[in-house]
KOLVEXDO-439513 format. One record per residue (C-alpha): residue number from 0; residue in three letters; x, y negated, z negated. Coordinates in nm, 4 decimals. Layout:
PADREN num residu        X        Y        Z
PADREN NUM    Ala        X        Y        Z
...
***
This chain:
PADREN num residu        X        Y        Z
PADREN   0    Met -13.3967  18.3737   7.3172
PADREN   1    Lys -13.1902  18.5481   7.0477
PADREN   2    Arg -13.4310  18.8421   7.0442
PADREN   3    Ile -13.4218  18.8698   7.4253
PADREN   4    Leu -13.0417  18.8763   7.4192
PADREN   5    Phe -13.0500  19.1405   7.1438
PADREN   6    Leu -13.2801  19.3657   7.3448
PADREN   7    Cys -13.0730  19.3225   7.6609
PADREN   8    Leu -12.7678  19.4549   7.4800
PADREN   9    Phe -12.9433  19.7884   7.4462
PADREN  10    Leu -13.0750  19.8419   7.7986
PADREN  11    Pro -12.7962  20.0936   7.8735
PADREN  12    Ala -12.9021  20.2889   7.5644
PADREN  13    Phe -13.2627  20.2945   7.6891
PADREN  14    Ala -13.1440  20.4374   8.0196
PADREN  15    Leu -12.9509  20.7139   7.8446
PADREN  16    Ser -13.2373  20.8073   7.6138
PADREN  17    Phe -13.5181  20.7785   7.8694
PADREN  18    Gly -13.7093  21.1022   7.8901
PADREN  19    Gln -13.5934  21.2297   7.5506
PADREN  20    Gln -13.8667  21.2942   7.2994
PADREN  21    Lys -13.8225  21.0505   7.0119
PADREN  22    Lys -13.9000  21.1761   6.6625
PADREN  23    Ile -13.8963  21.0049   6.3258
PADREN  24    Cys -13.9764  21.0934   5.9660
PADREN  25    Ile -14.1086  20.8147   5.7433
PADREN  26    Ser -13.9980  20.8401   5.3807
PADREN  27    Phe -14.0949  20.6230   5.0846
PADREN  28    Asp -13.8748  20.5662   4.7811
PADREN  29    Asp -13.9687  20.4738   4.4240
PADREN  30    Leu -14.3169  20.6259   4.3989
PADREN  31    Pro -14.5769  20.5880   4.2541
PADREN  32    Val -14.5481  20.2159   4.3418
PADREN  33    Val -14.2989  19.9306   4.3504
PADREN  34    Ser -14.5057  19.6763   4.1615
PADREN  35    Tyr -14.2424  19.4110   4.0785
PADREN  36    Gly -14.3795  19.3919   3.7263
PADREN  37    Ile -14.7492  19.3724   3.8190
PADREN  38    Thr -14.9138  19.6066   3.5680
PADREN  39    Asp -15.2733  19.5618   3.6843
PADREN  40    Thr -15.4035  19.9124   3.7505
PADREN  41    Leu -15.6474  19.8043   4.0228
PADREN  42    Tyr -15.3609  19.6371   4.2126
PADREN  43    Gln -15.1474  19.9505   4.1901
PADREN  44    Lys -15.4336  20.1808   4.2847
PADREN  45    Glu -15.5216  19.9722   4.5903
PADREN  46    Leu -15.1560  19.9614   4.6932
PADREN  47    Ile -15.1057  20.3383   4.6929
PADREN  48    Phe -15.4491  20.4114   4.8417
PADREN  49    Lys -15.3839  20.1737   5.1320
PADREN  50    Leu -15.0614  20.3573   5.2008
PADREN  51    Ile -15.2286  20.6974   5.1778
PADREN  52    Asn -15.5222  20.5972   5.3987
PADREN  53    Ser -15.2992  20.4454   5.6667
PADREN  54    Leu -15.0784  20.7537   5.6767
PADREN  55    Thr -15.3548  21.0126   5.6712
PADREN  56    Ser -15.5769  20.8332   5.9224
PADREN  57    Lys -15.2875  20.8447   6.1714
PADREN  58    Lys -15.1806  21.1958   6.0660
PADREN  59    Ile -14.8322  21.0880   5.9577
PADREN  60    Pro -14.6491  21.3659   5.7632
PADREN  61    Ala -14.4652  21.1314   5.5253
PADREN  62    Ile -14.2693  21.2141   5.2108
PADREN  63    Gly -14.2490  21.0059   4.8939
PADREN  64    Phe -13.9603  21.0220   4.6462
PADREN  65    Val -14.0658  20.9830   4.2839
PADREN  66    Asn -13.8973  20.8234   3.9843
PADREN  67    Glu -14.0731  21.0232   3.7121
PADREN  68    Met -13.9850  20.7698   3.4425
PADREN  69    Lys -14.2788  20.5739   3.5882
PADREN  70    Leu -14.5086  20.8622   3.4952
PADREN  71    Tyr -14.4584  20.7990   3.1228
PADREN  72    Lys -14.5603  20.5236   2.8859
PADREN  73    Lys -14.3042  20.5253   2.6077
PADREN  74    Asp -14.2870  20.8947   2.5192
PADREN  75    Ser -14.6366  20.9899   2.6393
PADREN  76    Leu -14.7619  21.0843   2.9820
PADREN  77    Asn -14.9171  20.7979   3.1771
PADREN  78    His -15.2127  20.9775   3.3317
PADREN  79    Phe -15.3045  20.6832   3.5533
PADREN  80    Gln -14.9636  20.6921   3.7229
PADREN  81    Ile -14.9793  21.0698   3.7527
PADREN  82    Arg -15.3182  21.0421   3.9259
PADREN  83    Leu -15.1616  20.8092   4.1829
PADREN  84    Ile -14.9084  21.0793   4.2690
PADREN  85    Glu -15.1811  21.3443   4.2534
PADREN  86    Asn -15.3783  21.1597   4.5219
PADREN  87    Trp -15.0665  21.1478   4.7382
PADREN  88    Val -15.0252  21.5253   4.7127
PADREN  89    Asn -15.3983  21.5912   4.7542
PADREN  90    Asn -15.3776  21.4175   5.0915
PADREN  91    Asn -15.1120  21.6637   5.2085
PADREN  92    Leu -14.8254  21.4169   5.1752
PADREN  93    Asp -14.4970  21.5574   5.0482
PADREN  94    Leu -14.3003  21.4687   4.7348
PADREN  95    Gly -13.9279  21.4618   4.6645
PADREN  96    Asn -13.7101  21.4039   4.3594
PADREN  97    His -13.5553  21.0558   4.3315
PADREN  98    Thr -13.4252  21.1212   3.9765
PADREN  99    Tyr -13.6045  21.0351   3.6548
PADREN 100    Ser -13.4685  20.6856   3.5903
PADREN 101    His -13.2958  20.5828   3.9173
PADREN 102    Pro -12.9359  20.5901   3.7845
PADREN 103    Asp -12.6366  20.4900   3.9948
PADREN 104    Tyr -12.4106  20.7915   4.0530
PADREN 105    Asn -12.1169  20.5527   4.0933
PADREN 106    Ser -12.1685  20.4294   3.7368
PADREN 107    Val -12.2615  20.7394   3.5335
PADREN 108    Thr -12.0995  21.0753   3.4740
PADREN 109    Tyr -12.1831  21.3900   3.6654
PADREN 110    Asp -12.3452  21.5402   3.3537
PADREN 111    Glu -12.5647  21.2342   3.2916
PADREN 112    Tyr -12.6714  21.2209   3.6556
PADREN 113    Thr -12.7562  21.5873   3.6916
PADREN 114    Arg -12.9576  21.5833   3.3680
PADREN 115    Asp -13.1556  21.2923   3.5096
PADREN 116    Ile -13.2214  21.4873   3.8311
PADREN 117    Met -13.3604  21.7856   3.6407
PADREN 118    Lys -13.5762  21.5621   3.4231
PADREN 119    Gly -13.7015  21.3873   3.7367
PADREN 120    Gly -13.8598  21.6909   3.9001
PADREN 121    Ile -14.0827  21.8324   3.6277
PADREN 122    Ile -14.4207  21.6703   3.7041
PADREN 123    Ser -14.3760  21.6516   4.0808
PADREN 124    Ser -14.2975  22.0221   4.0913
PADREN 125    Lys -14.6163  22.1060   3.8995
PADREN 126    Leu -14.8310  21.8880   4.1262
PADREN 127    Leu -14.6919  22.0476   4.4412
PADREN 128    Lys -14.7404  22.3982   4.3012
PADREN 129    Thr -15.1142  22.3350   4.2696
PADREN 130    His -15.1120  22.3248   4.6516
PADREN 131    Gly -14.8777  22.6207   4.6944
PADREN 132    Arg -14.5804  22.3987   4.7788
PADREN 133    Glu -14.2366  22.3510   4.6257
PADREN 134    Leu -14.0274  22.0501   4.5287
PADREN 135    Met -13.7438  22.0869   4.7772
PADREN 136    Tyr -13.5920  21.7480   4.8641
PADREN 137    Phe -13.3670  21.5068   4.6783
PADREN 138    Arg -13.2929  21.1433   4.7651
PADREN 139    His -12.9967  20.9683   4.6001
PADREN 140    Pro -13.0832  20.6342   4.4362
PADREN 141    Phe -12.9039  20.3503   4.6166
PADREN 142    Leu -12.7948  20.6200   4.8676
PADREN 143    His -12.4897  20.6714   4.6448
PADREN 144    Val -12.3787  21.0303   4.7058
PADREN 145    Gly -12.0476  21.0086   4.5182
PADREN 146    Asn -11.7595  20.7686   4.5696
PADREN 147    Thr -11.4973  21.0437   4.5826
PADREN 148    Lys -11.4925  21.3767   4.7631
PADREN 149    Ser -11.4807  21.5744   4.4395
PADREN 150    Lys -11.7755  21.3849   4.2910
PADREN 151    Ala -11.9792  21.4214   4.6114
PADREN 152    Asp -11.8942  21.7912   4.6465
PADREN 153    Ser -11.9846  21.8625   4.2827
PADREN 154    Leu -12.3253  21.7031   4.3233
PADREN 155    Glu -12.3913  21.8767   4.6545
PADREN 156    Glu -12.3144  22.2124   4.4936
PADREN 157    Phe -12.5424  22.1333   4.1980
PADREN 158    Leu -12.8296  22.0429   4.4301
PADREN 159    Lys -12.7902  22.3602   4.6357
PADREN 160    Asn -12.7749  22.5764   4.3222
PADREN 161    Asn -13.0997  22.4186   4.2008
PADREN 162    Gly -13.2901  22.4623   4.5257
PADREN 163    Tyr -13.2671  22.1051   4.6542
PADREN 164    Thr -13.1988  21.9855   5.0069
PADREN 165    Val -13.0553  21.6356   5.0422
PADREN 166    Ala -13.2879  21.3932   5.2209
PADREN 167    Pro -13.0564  21.1692   5.4250
PADREN 168    Val -13.1466  20.8286   5.5681
PADREN 169    Thr -13.0528  20.7214   5.9184
PADREN 170    Val -13.2603  20.4027   5.9523
PADREN 171    Asp -13.1494  20.2074   5.6472
PADREN 172    Asn -13.2725  19.8513   5.6021
PADREN 173    Glu -13.3525  19.5757   5.3545
PADREN 174    Asp -13.7279  19.6170   5.3388
PADREN 175    Tyr -13.7039  19.5585   4.9616
PADREN 176    Leu -13.5934  19.1974   5.0202
PADREN 177    Phe -13.8885  19.1344   5.2513
PADREN 178    Ala -14.1140  19.3035   4.9930
PADREN 179    Leu -13.9983  19.0784   4.7084
PADREN 180    Ala -14.0330  18.7676   4.9254
PADREN 181    Tyr -14.3820  18.8848   5.0264
PADREN 182    Lys -14.4867  18.9412   4.6655
PADREN 183    Arg -14.3677  18.5935   4.5702
PADREN 184    Ala -14.5523  18.4324   4.8607
PADREN 185    Leu -14.8751  18.6066   4.7588
PADREN 186    Ala -14.8223  18.5084   4.3948
PADREN 187    Lys -14.8224  18.1453   4.5094
PADREN 188    Asn -15.1264  18.2142   4.7294
PADREN 189    Asp -14.9202  18.1061   5.0306
PADREN 190    Ile -15.1038  18.3171   5.2872
PADREN 191    Glu -14.9320  18.1567   5.5872
PADREN 192    Leu -14.5889  18.2376   5.4475
PADREN 193    Ala -14.6963  18.5928   5.3620
PADREN 194    Lys -14.8152  18.6442   5.7219
PADREN 195    Arg -14.4873  18.5071   5.8548
PADREN 196    Ile -14.2939  18.7465   5.6323
PADREN 197    Gly -14.5048  19.0423   5.7473
PADREN 198    Thr -14.4650  18.9547   6.1148
PADREN 199    Asp -14.0898  18.8994   6.0808
PADREN 200    Tyr -14.0606  19.2248   5.8871
PADREN 201    Ile -14.2016  19.4288   6.1758
PADREN 202    Ser -13.9731  19.2479   6.4229
PADREN 203    Tyr -13.6740  19.3129   6.1981
PADREN 204    Met -13.7638  19.6812   6.1660
PADREN 205    Glu -13.7940  19.7141   6.5427
PADREN 206    Glu -13.4482  19.5643   6.5822
PADREN 207    Lys -13.3166  19.8118   6.3233
PADREN 208    Ile -13.4725  20.1029   6.5138
PADREN 209    Ile -13.3150  19.9836   6.8402
PADREN 210    Tyr -12.9790  19.9382   6.6683
PADREN 211    Tyr -12.9717  20.2869   6.5175
PADREN 212    Glu -13.0864  20.4408   6.8445
PADREN 213    Gln -12.7821  20.2817   7.0076
PADREN 214    Gln -12.5527  20.4018   6.7282
PADREN 215    Thr -12.6672  20.7637   6.7604
PADREN 216    Ile -12.6281  20.7520   7.1376
PADREN 217    Glu -12.2722  20.6266   7.0864
PADREN 218    Leu -12.1992  20.9030   6.8335
PADREN 219    Phe -12.3931  21.1980   6.9773
PADREN 220    Gly -12.4765  21.1039   7.3363
PADREN 221    Arg -12.8469  21.1047   7.2513
PADREN 222    Asn -13.1029  20.9606   7.0117
PADREN 223    Ile -13.1364  21.1979   6.7168
PADREN 224    Cys -13.4439  21.2675   6.5069
PADREN 225    Gln -13.4413  20.9649   6.2764
PADREN 226    Ile -13.5297  20.9403   5.9060
PADREN 227    Leu -13.6605  20.5999   5.8024
PADREN 228    Leu -13.6380  20.4712   5.4453
PADREN 229    Val -13.8952  20.2236   5.3160
PADREN 230    His -14.0391  20.1597   4.9695
PADREN 231    Ala -14.3869  20.1977   4.8203
PADREN 232    Ser -14.4429  19.8218   4.7998
PADREN 233    Ala -14.7351  19.5891   4.8691
PADREN 234    Leu -14.5627  19.4768   5.1885
PADREN 235    Asn -14.5545  19.8303   5.3248
PADREN 236    Ser -14.9043  19.8961   5.1953
PADREN 237    Asp -15.0293  19.6035   5.4042
PADREN 238    Tyr -14.8028  19.6532   5.7069
PADREN 239    Ile -14.7475  20.0281   5.7346
PADREN 240    Gly -15.0132  20.0411   6.0080
PADREN 241    Ser -14.8229  19.7778   6.2071
PADREN 242    Leu -14.4979  19.9645   6.1480
PADREN 243    Ile -14.6512  20.2905   6.2705
PADREN 244    Asn -14.7926  20.1138   6.5781
PADREN 245    Met -14.4531  19.9619   6.6578
PADREN 246    Leu -14.2865  20.3028   6.6361
PADREN 247    Gly -14.5610  20.4562   6.8470
PADREN 248    Asn -14.5133  20.1864   7.1099
PADREN 249    Arg -14.1477  20.2840   7.1177
PADREN 250    Gln -14.2606  20.6404   7.2030
PADREN 251    Tyr -14.1852  20.7940   6.8637
PADREN 252    Thr -14.3739  21.0941   6.7355
PADREN 253    Phe -14.3930  21.1455   6.3588
PADREN 254    Val -14.2538  21.4571   6.1962
PADREN 255    Ser -14.2020  21.6011   5.8491
PADREN 256    Ile -13.8636  21.5856   5.6839
PADREN 257    Ser -13.8201  21.9600   5.7308
PADREN 258    Glu -13.8725  21.9138   6.1049
PADREN 259    Ala -13.6354  21.6159   6.1155
PADREN 260    Leu -13.3559  21.8106   5.9456
PADREN 261    Lys -13.3655  22.0763   6.2179
PADREN 262    Asp -13.1759  21.8307   6.4361
PADREN 263    Pro -12.8161  21.9617   6.4510
PADREN 264    Ala -12.6871  21.6076   6.3998
PADREN 265    Tyr -12.7541  21.6553   6.0278
PADREN 266    Leu -12.4843  21.9244   6.0173
PADREN 267    Thr -12.2246  21.6558   6.0957
PADREN 268    Gln -11.9586  21.6381   5.8272
PADREN 269    Val -11.8842  21.3286   5.6202
PADREN 270    Ser -11.5161  21.2901   5.5369
PADREN 271    Val -11.4953  20.9369   5.3937
PADREN 272    Tyr -11.6234  20.8174   5.0574
PADREN 273    Gly -11.6725  20.4851   4.8838
PADREN 274    Asn -11.9010  20.2821   4.6605
PADREN 275    Trp -12.1330  20.1974   4.9474
PADREN 276    Gly -12.4970  20.3000   4.9864
PADREN 277    Ile -12.5339  20.3237   5.3623
PADREN 278    Ser -12.7060  20.5105   5.6423
PADREN 279    Trp -12.5808  20.8577   5.7259
PADREN 280    Ile -12.5187  20.7233   6.0765
PADREN 281    Asp -12.2721  20.4776   5.9232
PADREN 282    Lys -12.1127  20.7581   5.7185
PADREN 283    Trp -12.0683  20.9694   6.0320
PADREN 284    Ala -11.9284  20.6713   6.2203
PADREN 285    Phe -11.6718  20.5971   5.9472
PADREN 286    Ser -11.5821  20.9672   5.9410
PADREN 287    Gln -11.5120  20.9487   6.3144
PADREN 288    Gly -11.2834  20.6502   6.2655
PADREN 289    Lys -11.5206  20.3812   6.3907
PADREN 290    Lys -11.4208  20.0278   6.2953
PADREN 291    Gly -11.5913  19.6918   6.2453
PADREN 292    Asp -11.6773  19.6285   6.6112
PADREN 293    Phe -11.8882  19.9428   6.6188
PADREN 294    Phe -12.1254  19.7842   6.3668
PADREN 295    Arg -12.1293  19.4294   6.5034
PADREN 296    Asn -12.4887  19.4348   6.6320
PADREN 297    Asp -12.6473  19.5426   6.3032
PADREN 298    Pro -12.9547  19.3145   6.2635
PADREN 299    Lys -12.9387  19.0746   5.9723
PADREN 300    Thr -13.2122  18.9902   5.7248
PADREN 301    Pro -13.3284  18.6299   5.7896
PADREN 302    Asp -13.1771  18.3701   5.5591
PADREN 303    Tyr -13.5185  18.2478   5.4415
PADREN 304    Ile -13.6037  18.6013   5.3236
PADREN 305    Arg -13.2819  18.6224   5.1240
PADREN 306    Glu -13.3530  18.2830   4.9685
PADREN 307    Leu -13.7084  18.3810   4.8735
PADREN 308    Ala -13.5836  18.7081   4.7221
PADREN 309    Glu -13.3122  18.5466   4.5079
***
């Protein structure tokens, strides 16, 4: 009943957006893999290969953002981890810089953060060059772009001067909580619980998609080309096919990040700053003076998922 009521709230939005071509870019953070401490190489290889196979079989032009610290073991290159990224690139999937060590820009200095960015693009850039491509996109860890205007502006200028384009996120979500709950269910060999988590995850993501469609219609009078953030976890490895099918059933076509950023909505200015790590849609809404009621229908992560992820 709750889900039916939720969907009914958005029928006016469906009417407004009917006939518009829906587009979405799927992006993955924290490559090569989010393993939650599982060091088994077969596990990690199967995880990334499932992701790659699901994306390539459906011709999805996804991008993955790399933390290059994962490509080292102590001070030496970890060639196994590099091969995981190599396979991603060899299958015509794009790479972006997600910093070297995933620092929080709210907690470190500008100099520390920018050094970490430069250190985080060395291997990815070389891998892309073998295919005649360039490392062009940067994704902020925690989506923290700078908690003051001066800090945000300084970083934006640094990125532009070093050839990077910011990779925003419009469909933000808590897939990482579902992923941790899923990992813990599998660790206990609780297959029924793992299936429940996977099923509820896809339902939750559909509600998030519907919610952000409504938000963009409120802000722009149309549904914009969305950019979805998920992580390279076992949950997404197992359920990315279901996620793609759900988006396809909602009439989305899948585009590259370069195609997504052609949408003029991404030229919208942000004029408010804080410690938050939120969707660009939320940033634009705050910048336009939207208050709490504007965000009231944001779908919540189920309580049992939060409890399992504690």
